KOLGU-594708 format. One record per atom (N, C-alpha, C): residue number from 1; residue in one letter; atom name; z, x, y. Coordinates in steps of 0.05 Angstrom, whole numbers. Atoms other than C-alpha are relative to their C-alpha. Layout:
N
@n: NUM, res: A, atom: CA, w: Z, u: X, v: Y
...
***
This chain:
103
@n: 1, res: M, atom: N, w: 14, u: 19, v: 21
@n: 1, res: M, atom: CA, w: -726, u: -1796, v: -463
@n: 1, res: M, atom: C, w: 24, u: 2, v: -24
@n: 2, res: D, atom: N, w: -24, u: 2, v: 16
@n: 2, res: D, atom: CA, w: -679, u: -1825, v: -512
@n: 2, res: D, atom: C, w: -11, u: 16, v: -31
@n: 3, res: R, atom: N, w: 5, u: -6, v: 22
@n: 3, res: R, atom: CA, w: -670, u: -1791, v: -579
@n: 3, res: R, atom: C, w: 4, u: -19, v: -25
@n: 4, res: P, atom: N, w: -7, u: 20, v: 16
@n: 4, res: P, atom: CA, w: -666, u: -1833, v: -640
@n: 4, res: P, atom: C, w: 28, u: 12, v: -16
@n: 5, res: L, atom: N, w: -25, u: -5, v: 17
@n: 5, res: L, atom: CA, w: -592, u: -1839, v: -675
@n: 5, res: L, atom: C, w: -6, u: 9, v: -22
@n: 6, res: R, atom: N, w: -3, u: -6, v: 27
@n: 6, res: R, atom: CA, w: -583, u: -1800, v: -731
@n: 6, res: R, atom: C, w: 28, u: 1, v: -12
@n: 7, res: L, atom: N, w: -25, u: -4, v: 8
@n: 7, res: L, atom: CA, w: -519, u: -1802, v: -774
@n: 7, res: L, atom: C, w: 7, u: 21, v: -24
@n: 8, res: S, atom: N, w: -12, u: -19, v: 16
@n: 8, res: S, atom: CA, w: -475, u: -1753, v: -806
@n: 8, res: S, atom: C, w: -3, u: -13, v: -32
@n: 9, res: H, atom: N, w: 3, u: 7, v: 29
@n: 9, res: H, atom: CA, w: -477, u: -1760, v: -885
@n: 9, res: H, atom: C, w: 28, u: -21, v: 1
@n: 10, res: T, atom: N, w: -26, u: 11, v: 3
@n: 10, res: T, atom: CA, w: -402, u: -1783, v: -878
@n: 10, res: T, atom: C, w: -3, u: -32, v: 14
@n: 11, res: S, atom: N, w: 9, u: 24, v: -13
@n: 11, res: S, atom: CA, w: -421, u: -1835, v: -825
@n: 11, res: S, atom: C, w: -16, u: -21, v: -13
@n: 12, res: A, atom: N, w: 18, u: 18, v: 19
@n: 12, res: A, atom: CA, w: -476, u: -1865, v: -867
@n: 12, res: A, atom: C, w: 10, u: -12, v: -16
@n: 13, res: L, atom: N, w: -16, u: 10, v: 24
@n: 13, res: L, atom: CA, w: -428, u: -1872, v: -926
@n: 13, res: L, atom: C, w: 16, u: -21, v: 12
@n: 14, res: I, atom: N, w: -19, u: 30, v: -14
@n: 14, res: I, atom: CA, w: -380, u: -1918, v: -882
@n: 14, res: I, atom: C, w: -21, u: -17, v: 6
@n: 15, res: L, atom: N, w: 18, u: 25, v: -6
@n: 15, res: L, atom: CA, w: -437, u: -1956, v: -854
@n: 15, res: L, atom: C, w: -7, u: -12, v: -27
@n: 16, res: Q, atom: N, w: 5, u: 13, v: 26
@n: 16, res: Q, atom: CA, w: -460, u: -1967, v: -924
@n: 16, res: Q, atom: C, w: 20, u: -15, v: -13
@n: 17, res: T, atom: N, w: -28, u: 13, v: 18
@n: 17, res: T, atom: CA, w: -392, u: -1982, v: -953
@n: 17, res: T, atom: C, w: 5, u: -27, v: 23
@n: 18, res: I, atom: N, w: -1, u: 25, v: -12
@n: 18, res: I, atom: CA, w: -386, u: -2037, v: -896
@n: 18, res: I, atom: C, w: -24, u: -19, v: -4
@n: 19, res: S, atom: N, w: 17, u: 16, v: 8
@n: 19, res: S, atom: CA, w: -451, u: -2065, v: -910
@n: 19, res: S, atom: C, w: 0, u: -10, v: -26
@n: 20, res: H, atom: N, w: -4, u: 13, v: 22
@n: 20, res: H, atom: CA, w: -434, u: -2076, v: -974
@n: 20, res: H, atom: C, w: 26, u: -20, v: -7
@n: 21, res: G, atom: N, w: -14, u: 19, v: 1
@n: 21, res: G, atom: CA, w: -374, u: -2122, v: -958
@n: 21, res: G, atom: C, w: 31, u: 16, v: 2
@n: 22, res: Y, atom: N, w: -27, u: -9, v: -5
@n: 22, res: Y, atom: CA, w: -314, u: -2072, v: -943
@n: 22, res: Y, atom: C, w: -3, u: 5, v: 24
@n: 23, res: C, atom: N, w: 1, u: -7, v: -31
@n: 23, res: C, atom: CA, w: -293, u: -2088, v: -879
@n: 23, res: C, atom: C, w: 26, u: 7, v: 12
@n: 24, res: Y, atom: N, w: -29, u: -11, v: -20
@n: 24, res: Y, atom: CA, w: -217, u: -2060, v: -867
@n: 24, res: Y, atom: C, w: -8, u: 28, v: -8
@n: 25, res: G, atom: N, w: -2, u: -28, v: 3
@n: 25, res: G, atom: CA, w: -203, u: -1990, v: -856
@n: 25, res: G, atom: C, w: 9, u: 13, v: -26
@n: 26, res: F, atom: N, w: -9, u: -6, v: 17
@n: 26, res: F, atom: CA, w: -162, u: -1991, v: -916
@n: 26, res: F, atom: C, w: -21, u: 7, v: -23
@n: 27, res: D, atom: N, w: 20, u: 5, v: 22
@n: 27, res: D, atom: CA, w: -214, u: -2015, v: -962
@n: 27, res: D, atom: C, w: -19, u: 23, v: 1
@n: 28, res: I, atom: N, w: 19, u: -22, v: -1
@n: 28, res: I, atom: CA, w: -265, u: -1961, v: -936
@n: 28, res: I, atom: C, w: 7, u: 24, v: -10
@n: 29, res: M, atom: N, w: -7, u: -23, v: 12
@n: 29, res: M, atom: CA, w: -218, u: -1908, v: -950
@n: 29, res: M, atom: C, w: 0, u: -1, v: -29
@n: 30, res: D, atom: N, w: -10, u: 0, v: 26
@n: 30, res: D, atom: CA, w: -200, u: -1928, v: -1016
@n: 30, res: D, atom: C, w: -33, u: -3, v: -17
@n: 31, res: V, atom: N, w: 32, u: 3, v: 8
@n: 31, res: V, atom: CA, w: -281, u: -1943, v: -1036
@n: 31, res: V, atom: C, w: -9, u: 31, v: 4
@n: 32, res: T, atom: N, w: 16, u: -26, v: -8
@n: 32, res: T, atom: CA, w: -304, u: -1874, v: -1005
@n: 32, res: T, atom: C, w: 17, u: 23, v: -2
@n: 33, res: G, atom: N, w: -20, u: -19, v: 8
@n: 33, res: G, atom: CA, w: -240, u: -1829, v: -1024
@n: 33, res: G, atom: C, w: -2, u: 20, v: 26
@n: 34, res: L, atom: N, w: -1, u: -20, v: -20
@n: 34, res: L, atom: CA, w: -244, u: -1803, v: -953
@n: 34, res: L, atom: C, w: 24, u: -10, v: 17
@n: 35, res: P, atom: N, w: -25, u: 4, v: -19
@n: 35, res: P, atom: CA, w: -183, u: -1796, v: -907
@n: 35, res: P, atom: C, w: 1, u: -16, v: 24
@n: 36, res: S, atom: N, w: -5, u: 15, v: -27
@n: 36, res: S, atom: CA, w: -155, u: -1837, v: -849
@n: 36, res: S, atom: C, w: -10, u: 11, v: 24
@n: 37, res: G, atom: N, w: 7, u: -16, v: -25
@n: 37, res: G, atom: CA, w: -168, u: -1779, v: -799
@n: 37, res: G, atom: C, w: -33, u: 6, v: -4
@n: 38, res: T, atom: N, w: 26, u: 1, v: -2
@n: 38, res: T, atom: CA, w: -239, u: -1781, v: -819
@n: 38, res: T, atom: C, w: -13, u: -30, v: 2
@n: 39, res: V, atom: N, w: 16, u: 27, v: -5
@n: 39, res: V, atom: CA, w: -257, u: -1858, v: -825
@n: 39, res: V, atom: C, w: 12, u: -11, v: 24
@n: 40, res: Y, atom: N, w: -11, u: 13, v: -26
@n: 40, res: Y, atom: CA, w: -214, u: -1884, v: -765
@n: 40, res: Y, atom: C, w: -23, u: 10, v: 27
@n: 41, res: P, atom: N, w: 22, u: -7, v: -25
@n: 41, res: P, atom: CA, w: -255, u: -1836, v: -716
@n: 41, res: P, atom: C, w: -25, u: -4, v: 1
@n: 42, res: A, atom: N, w: 26, u: 7, v: 5
@n: 42, res: A, atom: CA, w: -322, u: -1848, v: -754
@n: 42, res: A, atom: C, w: -5, u: -33, v: 11
@n: 43, res: L, atom: N, w: 0, u: 33, v: -9
@n: 43, res: L, atom: CA, w: -307, u: -1926, v: -742
@n: 43, res: L, atom: C, w: 1, u: 0, v: 24
@n: 44, res: R, atom: N, w: -1, u: 0, v: -27
@n: 44, res: R, atom: CA, w: -294, u: -1910, v: -668
@n: 44, res: R, atom: C, w: -31, u: 9, v: 7
@n: 45, res: R, atom: N, w: 28, u: -11, v: -9
@n: 45, res: R, atom: CA, w: -365, u: -1874, v: -663
@n: 45, res: R, atom: C, w: -14, u: -22, v: -8
@n: 46, res: L, atom: N, w: 10, u: 17, v: 14
@n: 46, res: L, atom: CA, w: -398, u: -1926, v: -707
@n: 46, res: L, atom: C, w: -1, u: -21, v: 21
@n: 47, res: E, atom: N, w: -5, u: 17, v: -13
@n: 47, res: E, atom: CA, w: -371, u: -1975, v: -661
@n: 47, res: E, atom: C, w: -18, u: 3, v: 29
@n: 48, res: R, atom: N, w: 5, u: -10, v: -19
@n: 48, res: R, atom: CA, w: -385, u: -1941, v: -599
@n: 48, res: R, atom: C, w: -34, u: 1, v: 8
@n: 49, res: D, atom: N, w: 28, u: -1, v: 1
@n: 49, res: D, atom: CA, w: -456, u: -1933, v: -616
@n: 49, res: D, atom: C, w: -13, u: -27, v: -7
@n: 50, res: Q, atom: N, w: 8, u: 25, v: 4
@n: 50, res: Q, atom: CA, w: -464, u: -2004, v: -630
@n: 50, res: Q, atom: C, w: -17, u: -7, v: -25
@n: 51, res: L, atom: N, w: 12, u: -1, v: 23
@n: 51, res: L, atom: CA, w: -480, u: -1995, v: -703
@n: 51, res: L, atom: C, w: 22, u: -23, v: -16
@n: 52, res: I, atom: N, w: -20, u: 20, v: 9
@n: 52, res: I, atom: CA, w: -415, u: -2037, v: -724
@n: 52, res: I, atom: C, w: 13, u: -18, v: 22
@n: 53, res: Q, atom: N, w: -15, u: 9, v: -15
@n: 53, res: Q, atom: CA, w: -377, u: -2086, v: -692
@n: 53, res: Q, atom: C, w: 31, u: -6, v: -10
@n: 54, res: S, atom: N, w: -29, u: 1, v: 11
@n: 54, res: S, atom: CA, w: -300, u: -2098, v: -698
@n: 54, res: S, atom: C, w: 15, u: -35, v: 10
@n: 55, res: K, atom: N, w: -23, u: 24, v: -12
@n: 55, res: K, atom: CA, w: -252, u: -2159, v: -686
@n: 55, res: K, atom: C, w: 25, u: -4, v: -11
@n: 56, res: W, atom: N, w: -27, u: -4, v: 12
@n: 56, res: W, atom: CA, w: -177, u: -2164, v: -702
@n: 56, res: W, atom: C, w: 4, u: -35, v: -20
@n: 57, res: E, atom: N, w: -4, u: 19, v: 10
@n: 57, res: E, atom: CA, w: -159, u: -2217, v: -753
@n: 57, res: E, atom: C, w: 19, u: -21, v: 7
@n: 58, res: N, atom: N, w: -20, u: 18, v: -11
@n: 58, res: N, atom: CA, w: -122, u: -2282, v: -743
@n: 58, res: N, atom: C, w: 22, u: -3, v: -24
@n: 59, res: E, atom: N, w: -20, u: 13, v: 24
@n: 59, res: E, atom: CA, w: -88, u: -2299, v: -808
@n: 59, res: E, atom: C, w: 27, u: 20, v: -5
@n: 60, res: A, atom: N, w: -27, u: -13, v: 9
@n: 60, res: A, atom: CA, w: -39, u: -2240, v: -811
@n: 60, res: A, atom: C, w: 25, u: -9, v: 13
@n: 61, res: L, atom: N, w: -23, u: 7, v: -5
@n: 61, res: L, atom: CA, w: 10, u: -2272, v: -772
@n: 61, res: L, atom: C, w: 13, u: -25, v: -13
@n: 62, res: V, atom: N, w: -6, u: 19, v: 19
@n: 62, res: V, atom: CA, w: 12, u: -2330, v: -816
@n: 62, res: V, atom: C, w: 8, u: 11, v: -26
@n: 63, res: Q, atom: N, w: -9, u: -16, v: 25
@n: 63, res: Q, atom: CA, w: 17, u: -2281, v: -875
@n: 63, res: Q, atom: C, w: 20, u: 25, v: 6
@n: 64, res: D, atom: N, w: -25, u: -20, v: -4
@n: 64, res: D, atom: CA, w: 76, u: -2243, v: -845
@n: 64, res: D, atom: C, w: -7, u: 27, v: -3
@n: 65, res: R, atom: N, w: 9, u: -24, v: -3
@n: 65, res: R, atom: CA, w: 39, u: -2179, v: -834
@n: 65, res: R, atom: C, w: -14, u: 15, v: 21
@n: 66, res: P, atom: N, w: 10, u: -8, v: -25
@n: 66, res: P, atom: CA, w: 6, u: -2132, v: -787
@n: 66, res: P, atom: C, w: -30, u: -7, v: -1
@n: 67, res: P, atom: N, w: 30, u: 1, v: -3
@n: 67, res: P, atom: CA, w: -69, u: -2145, v: -766
@n: 67, res: P, atom: C, w: -9, u: 16, v: -5
@n: 68, res: R, atom: N, w: 22, u: -21, v: 6
@n: 68, res: R, atom: CA, w: -127, u: -2114, v: -792
@n: 68, res: R, atom: C, w: -19, u: -4, v: 19
@n: 69, res: K, atom: N, w: 28, u: 2, v: -15
@n: 69, res: K, atom: CA, w: -191, u: -2100, v: -753
@n: 69, res: K, atom: C, w: -19, u: -11, v: -25
@n: 70, res: N, atom: N, w: 23, u: 4, v: 21
@n: 70, res: N, atom: CA, w: -253, u: -2134, v: -794
@n: 70, res: N, atom: C, w: -23, u: 14, v: 13
@n: 71, res: Y, atom: N, w: 34, u: -11, v: -15
@n: 71, res: Y, atom: CA, w: -320, u: -2086, v: -784
@n: 71, res: Y, atom: C, w: -14, u: -14, v: -15
@n: 72, res: R, atom: N, w: 26, u: 12, v: 10
@n: 72, res: R, atom: CA, w: -386, u: -2116, v: -797
@n: 72, res: R, atom: C, w: -22, u: 15, v: 12
@n: 73, res: V, atom: N, w: 28, u: -8, v: -7
@n: 73, res: V, atom: CA, w: -454, u: -2084, v: -790
@n: 73, res: V, atom: C, w: -13, u: -14, v: 18
@n: 74, res: T, atom: N, w: 26, u: 16, v: -17
@n: 74, res: T, atom: CA, w: -500, u: -2101, v: -731
@n: 74, res: T, atom: C, w: -19, u: 2, v: -8
@n: 75, res: R, atom: N, w: 29, u: -4, v: 12
@n: 75, res: R, atom: CA, w: -575, u: -2109, v: -736
@n: 75, res: R, atom: C, w: -4, u: 28, v: 5
@n: 76, res: L, atom: N, w: 12, u: -28, v: 0
@n: 76, res: L, atom: CA, w: -581, u: -2041, v: -705
@n: 76, res: L, atom: C, w: 16, u: 18, v: -21
@n: 77, res: G, atom: N, w: -16, u: -17, v: 22
@n: 77, res: G, atom: CA, w: -535, u: -2010, v: -751
@n: 77, res: G, atom: C, w: -17, u: -1, v: -29
@n: 78, res: N, atom: N, w: 17, u: 3, v: 20
@n: 78, res: N, atom: CA, w: -575, u: -2039, v: -808
@n: 78, res: N, atom: C, w: -24, u: 12, v: -6
@n: 79, res: E, atom: N, w: 21, u: -19, v: 1
@n: 79, res: E, atom: CA, w: -636, u: -2008, v: -783
@n: 79, res: E, atom: C, w: 3, u: 26, v: -3
@n: 80, res: I, atom: N, w: -9, u: -26, v: 0
@n: 80, res: I, atom: CA, w: -605, u: -1940, v: -775
@n: 80, res: I, atom: C, w: 7, u: 8, v: -29
@n: 81, res: L, atom: N, w: -10, u: -4, v: 32
@n: 81, res: L, atom: CA, w: -578, u: -1950, v: -850
@n: 81, res: L, atom: C, w: -21, u: 12, v: -12
@n: 82, res: V, atom: N, w: 20, u: -5, v: 20
@n: 82, res: V, atom: CA, w: -644, u: -1956, v: -879
@n: 82, res: V, atom: C, w: -8, u: 27, v: 8
@n: 83, res: D, atom: N, w: 16, u: -31, v: -4
@n: 83, res: D, atom: CA, w: -674, u: -1889, v: -843
@n: 83, res: D, atom: C, w: 25, u: 19, v: -14
@n: 84, res: A, atom: N, w: -25, u: -21, v: 8
@n: 84, res: A, atom: CA, w: -600, u: -1859, v: -862
@n: 84, res: A, atom: C, w: -2, u: -3, v: -34
@n: 85, res: V, atom: N, w: 6, u: 0, v: 28
@n: 85, res: V, atom: CA, w: -613, u: -1876, v: -936
@n: 85, res: V, atom: C, w: -23, u: 11, v: -8
@n: 86, res: K, atom: N, w: 18, u: -22, v: 2
@n: 86, res: K, atom: CA, w: -680, u: -1837, v: -936
@n: 86, res: K, atom: C, w: 1, u: 21, v: 4
@n: 87, res: R, atom: N, w: -7, u: -28, v: -5
@n: 87, res: R, atom: CA, w: -654, u: -1780, v: -907
@n: 87, res: R, atom: C, w: 21, u: 11, v: -16
@n: 88, res: Y, atom: N, w: -17, u: -10, v: 17
@n: 88, res: Y, atom: CA, w: -596, u: -1778, v: -950
@n: 88, res: Y, atom: C, w: -1, u: -15, v: -25
@n: 89, res: P, atom: N, w: 6, u: 20, v: 28
@n: 89, res: P, atom: CA, w: -621, u: -1803, v: -1020
@n: 89, res: P, atom: C, w: 24, u: -3, v: -17
@n: 90, res: L, atom: N, w: -16, u: -1, v: 15
@n: 90, res: L, atom: CA, w: -556, u: -1786, v: -1051
@n: 90, res: L, atom: C, w: 15, u: -23, v: 6
@n: 91, res: L, atom: N, w: -12, u: 19, v: -3
@n: 91, res: L, atom: CA, w: -527, u: -1843, v: -1019
@n: 91, res: L, atom: C, w: -3, u: -30, v: -20
@n: 92, res: E, atom: N, w: 4, u: 23, v: 24
@n: 92, res: E, atom: CA, w: -552, u: -1894, v: -1067
@n: 92, res: E, atom: C, w: 10, u: 0, v: -22
@n: 93, res: R, atom: N, w: -18, u: -10, v: 25
@n: 93, res: R, atom: CA, w: -518, u: -1859, v: -1119
@n: 93, res: R, atom: C, w: 29, u: -14, v: 6
@n: 94, res: L, atom: N, w: -28, u: -2, v: -11
@n: 94, res: L, atom: CA, w: -453, u: -1862, v: -1078
@n: 94, res: L, atom: C, w: 12, u: -26, v: 7
@n: 95, res: A, atom: N, w: 1, u: 30, v: -14
@n: 95, res: A, atom: CA, w: -459, u: -1930, v: -1054
@n: 95, res: A, atom: C, w: 22, u: -19, v: -14
@n: 96, res: P, atom: N, w: -19, u: 17, v: 12
@n: 96, res: P, atom: CA, w: -401, u: -1977, v: -1070
@n: 96, res: P, atom: C, w: -16, u: -28, v: -11
@n: 97, res: E, atom: N, w: 11, u: 23, v: 4
@n: 97, res: E, atom: CA, w: -419, u: -2039, v: -1108
@n: 97, res: E, atom: C, w: 8, u: -24, v: 19
@n: 98, res: A, atom: N, w: -3, u: 22, v: -14
@n: 98, res: A, atom: CA, w: -425, u: -2102, v: -1063
@n: 98, res: A, atom: C, w: 26, u: -17, v: -10
@n: 99, res: K, atom: N, w: -18, u: 22, v: 10
@n: 99, res: K, atom: CA, w: -360, u: -2143, v: -1063
@n: 99, res: K, atom: C, w: -10, u: -26, v: 3
@n: 100, res: A, atom: N, w: 11, u: 32, v: -5
@n: 100, res: A, atom: CA, w: -367, u: -2212, v: -1084
@n: 100, res: A, atom: C, w: 12, u: -10, v: 22
@n: 101, res: K, atom: N, w: -7, u: 21, v: -17
@n: 101, res: K, atom: CA, w: -371, u: -2265, v: -1028
@n: 101, res: K, atom: C, w: 27, u: -16, v: -7
@n: 102, res: G, atom: N, w: -22, u: 18, v: 4
@n: 102, res: G, atom: CA, w: -314, u: -2314, v: -1015
@n: 102, res: G, atom: C, w: 25, u: 11, v: -12
@n: 103, res: R, atom: N, w: -21, u: -10, v: 3
@n: 103, res: R, atom: CA, w: -261, u: -2266, v: -1029
@n: 103, res: R, atom: C, w: 25, u: -1, v: 23
***
């Protein structure tokens, strides 16, 4: 029998950060204050568990810089996030403000 997926506080914070429009690893580290050694393994686990999806951006070559992965929350990720916010009420106060669309 499958157990429901339960996120750690750190994974829930990262998932919530992505859901608010911060979709690149460095943005997530900047907003949460978490180090890369915490963020990137958590991103891999969240993607493995199908809570987020990633794709490499296309515009990096045109802008003459290394490509970045763009992360977005899946439908399942949004469902799990709702449960995580109930489990960790502090997330509401730690949540980054949503990025303005169109940036």
